[in-house]
C-alpha positions in Angstrom: -220.6 -71.5 -157.4 -221.9 -71.4 -161.2 -221.4 -68.2 -162.7 -225.4 -66.9 -164.1 -225.3 -65.0 -167.4 -227.8 -63.4 -169.6 -228.4 -65.0 -172.9 -231.7 -63.8 -174.6 -234.2 -61.0 -174.2 -237.7 -60.4 -175.3 -239.5 -57.1 -175.0 -243.3 -56.1 -175.5 -243.2 -52.5 -174.4 -245.2 -49.2 -174.9 -242.7 -48.7 -177.6 -242.3 -50.6 -181.0 -239.8 -53.2 -180.2 -239.2 -53.2 -184.1 -238.2 -49.0 -184.0 -234.4 -48.2 -182.8 -234.1 -47.3 -179.9 -233.5 -43.5 -180.8 -237.1 -43.1 -182.2 -238.9 -43.5 -178.4 -240.8 -41.0 -177.3 -241.5 -40.0 -173.6 -245.1 -40.8 -173.3 -247.8 -38.1 -173.1 -251.2 -40.0 -172.3 -252.0 -40.7 -168.9 -252.2 -44.4 -169.8 -250.9 -46.0 -173.1 -251.4 -49.9 -173.9 -248.5 -51.9 -175.3 -247.5 -51.7 -179.0 -249.1 -55.6 -180.1 -246.6 -57.4 -182.0 -247.6 -59.7 -185.1 -248.3 -62.4 -182.7 -248.7 -65.0 -185.7 -244.8 -65.2 -186.7 -244.5 -67.4 -183.4 -247.9 -68.2 -181.9 -250.3 -70.4 -183.8 -253.5 -68.5 -185.0 -256.0 -70.7 -183.4 -254.4 -70.5 -179.9 -254.0 -66.5 -180.2 -257.8 -66.3 -180.2 -258.8 -68.3 -176.6 -255.6 -65.9 -175.5 -255.6 -63.3 -173.0 -253.7 -60.1 -174.0 -251.4 -60.4 -170.9 -250.7 -64.2 -172.0 -250.2 -63.3 -175.9 -247.7 -60.5 -174.7 -245.8 -63.1 -172.1 -245.5 -65.9 -174.3 -244.3 -64.0 -177.7 -241.5 -62.3 -175.3 -240.0 -65.6 -174.0 -239.9 -67.0 -176.8 -237.9 -64.4 -178.6 -235.8 -65.0 -175.8 -235.4 -68.6 -176.0 -234.9 -68.1 -180.0 -232.1 -65.6 -179.5 -230.5 -67.9 -176.5 -230.9 -70.9 -179.1 -232.8 -72.4 -175.7 -235.6 -75.0 -176.8 -236.8 -76.3 -173.6 -235.9 -74.2 -170.6 -235.4 -76.0 -167.1 -237.4 -73.5 -165.3 -239.8 -70.7 -166.1 -239.6 -68.4 -163.5 -242.2 -65.0 -163.7 -243.4 -62.2 -161.8 -246.4 -60.2 -161.9 -248.4 -57.2 -159.5 -252.0 -57.7 -160.8 -251.5 -60.8 -163.0 -254.3 -61.4 -166.4 -256.0 -58.7 -164.4 -258.6 -58.2 -167.7 -259.5 -61.4 -167.6 -260.3 -60.9 -163.8 -262.5 -58.0 -164.2 -264.4 -60.1 -167.2 -264.9 -62.9 -164.3 -266.6 -60.7 -162.1 -268.9 -58.3 -164.3 -270.3 -62.1 -165.4 -271.7 -62.6 -161.5 -272.8 -59.2 -161.1 -274.9 -60.1 -164.5 -275.9 -63.4 -164.1 -276.6 -63.1 -159.9 -273.6 -65.3 -159.6 -275.5 -68.2 -161.5 -274.6 -69.9 -164.7 -270.9 -69.3 -164.5 -268.4 -70.4 -167.1 -264.7 -70.9 -165.4 -263.1 -69.7 -168.3 -262.5 -66.6 -167.0 -261.6 -67.3 -163.8 -259.1 -70.1 -165.1 -257.4 -67.6 -167.0 -257.4 -64.8 -164.6 -254.5 -66.4 -162.0 -251.9 -64.4 -161.7 -249.3 -67.7 -162.6 -251.3 -68.4 -166.3 -248.7 -66.8 -168.1 -245.9 -69.3 -167.2 -248.4 -72.2 -166.9 -248.8 -71.3 -170.6 -245.5 -70.7 -171.4 -244.2 -74.0 -170.2 -247.5 -75.8 -171.8 -246.1 -74.5 -175.1 -242.8 -75.2 -174.7 -243.5 -79.2 -172.8 -241.4 -77.6 -170.2 -242.0 -80.3 -167.3 -239.8 -78.4 -164.6 -239.7 -76.0 -162.2 -242.3 -73.4 -162.4 -242.9 -70.3 -160.3 -244.6 -67.2 -160.2 -244.2 -64.4 -157.8 -246.5 -61.8 -156.8 -245.2 -58.9 -154.8 -246.3 -55.6 -156.7 -243.3 -53.3 -157.6 -240.6 -56.2 -156.9 -242.3 -59.1 -158.4 -239.7 -59.2 -161.3 -237.2 -59.5 -159.0 -238.2 -61.9 -156.7 -238.3 -64.0 -160.0 -235.2 -63.1 -161.1 -233.5 -63.8 -157.7 -234.7 -67.5 -157.8 -233.8 -67.6 -161.3 -230.3 -66.5 -160.1 -230.0 -69.3 -156.9 -231.4 -71.9 -160.0 -228.2 -71.5 -162.1 -226.1 -70.6 -159.6 -226.8 -73.4 -157.0 -226.8 -76.0 -160.3 -230.4 -76.8 -160.0 -231.3 -75.6 -163.5 -228.8 -75.1 -166.8 -231.0 -72.4 -168.6 -233.8 -71.0 -167.1 -236.5 -68.3 -168.5 -237.4 -65.4 -166.4 -239.9 -62.6 -166.8 -242.3 -59.7 -165.8 -245.6 -59.7 -167.2 -248.1 -56.8 -166.2 -251.5 -55.8 -168.5 -253.8 -53.1 -168.1 -257.8 -53.4 -168.3 -260.6 -50.2 -168.7 -261.8 -50.8 -164.4 -258.6 -51.1 -163.2 -257.4 -48.3 -164.3 -260.2 -46.2 -163.4 -260.3 -47.5 -159.8 -255.9 -46.9 -159.8 -256.8 -43.4 -160.8 -259.7 -42.6 -158.1 -256.5 -43.8 -155.7 -254.3 -41.5 -157.3 -251.7 -44.0 -158.3 -252.4 -43.0 -162.1 -252.3 -39.9 -163.6 -255.3 -38.2 -164.3 -257.2 -34.7 -165.2 -257.2 -34.1 -161.8 -254.1 -35.5 -160.6 -251.3 -34.5 -162.5 -248.5 -35.8 -160.1 -248.8 -39.5 -160.3 -247.1 -41.5 -163.4 -247.5 -42.0 -166.6 -249.2 -46.0 -167.0 -248.6 -48.5 -169.0 -248.1 -52.6 -169.3 -246.0 -54.8 -170.5 -243.7 -58.5 -170.9 -240.0 -58.8 -170.5 -238.3 -62.0 -170.9 -234.9 -63.2 -170.1 -232.7 -66.5 -170.4 -230.3 -66.9 -167.6 -227.6 -69.5 -168.2 -224.4 -70.9 -166.7 -222.7 -70.7 -169.7 -221.3 -67.8 -171.8 -222.2 -67.6 -175.8 -222.1 -65.2 -178.6 -225.3 -63.6 -177.1 -224.2 -63.0 -173.8 -225.4 -59.9 -173.0 -223.6 -59.6 -168.7 -223.2 -61.8 -165.9 -225.6 -61.4 -163.2 -223.8 -60.8 -159.8 -226.2 -60.3 -156.7 -229.8 -59.2 -155.9 -231.2 -57.3 -153.3 -234.9 -57.1 -152.0 -236.6 -54.9 -149.2 -240.1 -54.0 -148.5 -238.7 -50.4 -146.8 -235.4 -48.8 -146.1 -234.4 -46.5 -143.5 -230.8 -45.9 -144.7 -230.4 -45.9 -148.3 -226.9 -45.3 -148.6 -226.0 -47.6 -145.6 -228.2 -50.4 -147.5 -226.7 -50.0 -150.8 -223.2 -50.0 -149.3 -224.1 -53.2 -147.7 -225.1 -54.9 -150.8 -222.1 -53.4 -152.8 -219.9 -54.8 -149.7 -221.3 -58.2 -149.8 -219.9 -58.4 -153.2 -216.7 -57.0 -152.9 -217.8 -53.8 -154.3 -218.1 -50.0 -153.8 -220.3 -47.2 -154.8 -217.0 -45.6 -156.5 -216.4 -49.1 -158.7 -220.2 -48.6 -159.7 -219.8 -47.4 -163.8 -223.8 -46.7 -164.4 -226.5 -46.8 -162.4 -230.4 -47.7 -164.0 -233.0 -46.0 -162.3 -236.7 -46.0 -162.6 -237.7 -42.3 -162.3 -241.5 -41.4 -163.2 -243.2 -38.4 -162.1 -245.1 -39.2 -159.4 -244.4 -36.4 -156.6 -244.2 -39.9 -153.8 -241.1 -41.0 -155.5 -239.3 -37.9 -155.7 -237.4 -37.8 -152.1 -236.1 -41.6 -152.4 -234.9 -41.2 -156.0 -233.2 -37.4 -155.4 -231.4 -39.3 -152.5 -230.2 -41.8 -154.4 -228.7 -40.0 -157.5 -226.5 -37.8 -154.4 -224.9 -41.6 -154.3 -223.7 -41.5 -157.9 -222.5 -38.1 -158.9 -220.1 -39.3 -161.5 -221.5 -42.2 -162.6 -223.9 -42.7 -166.0 -227.6 -42.7 -165.2 -230.3 -44.3 -166.9 -234.0 -44.1 -166.9 -236.7 -45.6 -168.8 -240.5 -45.3 -167.0 -240.5 -41.6 -169.5 -240.7 -44.1 -172.6 -242.2 -47.5 -171.1 -244.4 -46.2 -168.5 -245.0 -47.6 -164.8 -246.6 -50.4 -163.9 -245.1 -53.3 -161.2 -242.9 -55.3 -163.5 -241.3 -52.1 -165.0 -238.4 -52.6 -163.6 -237.7 -56.0 -165.8 -237.3 -53.2 -168.7 -234.6 -51.1 -166.8 -232.9 -54.9 -166.0 -232.6 -55.6 -169.8 -231.4 -51.9 -170.5 -228.5 -52.5 -168.0 -227.2 -55.7 -170.1 -227.7 -53.9 -173.5 -225.5 -51.1 -172.1 -223.0 -53.4 -170.7 -223.0 -55.5 -174.1 -222.9 -52.7 -176.8 -221.3 -50.0 -174.7 -223.8 -47.6 -175.5 -227.8 -47.5 -175.4 -230.1 -44.8 -176.6 -229.9 -40.7 -175.5 -233.3 -41.2 -174.9 -232.4 -43.4 -171.7 -229.6 -41.0 -170.7 -230.4 -38.9 -167.8 -227.1 -38.4 -167.0 -223.6 -38.8 -169.2 -220.7 -40.6 -166.9 -218.3 -43.2 -167.4 -218.4 -44.1 -171.2 -216.8 -47.7 -170.7 -218.9 -48.8 -168.5 -218.1 -52.5 -166.9 -220.6 -52.8 -163.9 -223.9 -51.7 -163.5 -226.5 -51.1 -160.7 -230.4 -51.2 -161.3 -232.4 -49.8 -158.7 -236.3 -49.9 -158.2 -238.3 -48.8 -155.9 -241.8 -47.1 -155.9 -243.5 -44.6 -153.3 -241.0 -45.6 -151.1 -241.5 -49.3 -150.7 -240.4 -52.5 -152.6 -236.8 -51.7 -153.1 -234.6 -53.6 -155.1 -230.6 -53.6 -156.4 -229.7 -55.6 -159.1 -225.9 -55.7 -160.0 -224.6 -56.8 -163.1 -221.3 -56.8 -165.0 -219.6 -56.9 -168.4 
């Protein structure tokens, strides 16, 4: 079975990607939109005008990852998203209401589907290989990662582009605040929200750009015994909790996550603990950033103190990325130096 390496990373989040990570600041607003890069540096201006924000973010982040990995056309494009291009979905629904369900143009509907980003990336690259989009709320990215890992390990593809994308829109923000998913003036116990695009190139071969090796991915909708679940996952890979050097955990301020997160933290008393949602916000595929943070830690053997929740092992070789939200959509990702 082939090994799987991370050879390229592209990121757009609520912090300026051009800033040093030391300058990342905790988010203070209830909702923070992603910092938009100079799209014209990688995407033709005539194409940008026709693209939704989520599509632009996805194409840009994907191209940055491909450039770093020195890959022109990947063998597969696999994406994950929680809400898809929700802004265009809202536009289409508003048009239905405003025009009494008549004289509708299909543009917004066509661009609103969840697989739009993956499709647009493939069209732009002229990639005619495997193309799939996973929509599974907070484990959407992990589903894409698992598929990409299997594609490489089973020799179905040599270079796989994977990513997670989610965007925000005005009406959805209001609805999620009413549902107490996004923090509001009336509910300060929910999470601060944002959006982003995080892409990676997975490859069967190492290169100078290689960050780390992906060993395994585990996904579960719900878990009754967290300790047993983690132990079983690690045992499957001939590892133990004691061998884990660092844990990347998606801590946020939502009170519904406190119980599970506290329990997970108790399993790793001596390990380095990293967190990231305080600076990039919560969204369905935010864990894709955490995956990249783990890869950065293994490659450079250090990360900005902005992301350090608790110091531990100074020379990490094995990192576990743990994600869950509202005690659902649990996932584990194991990567090593």
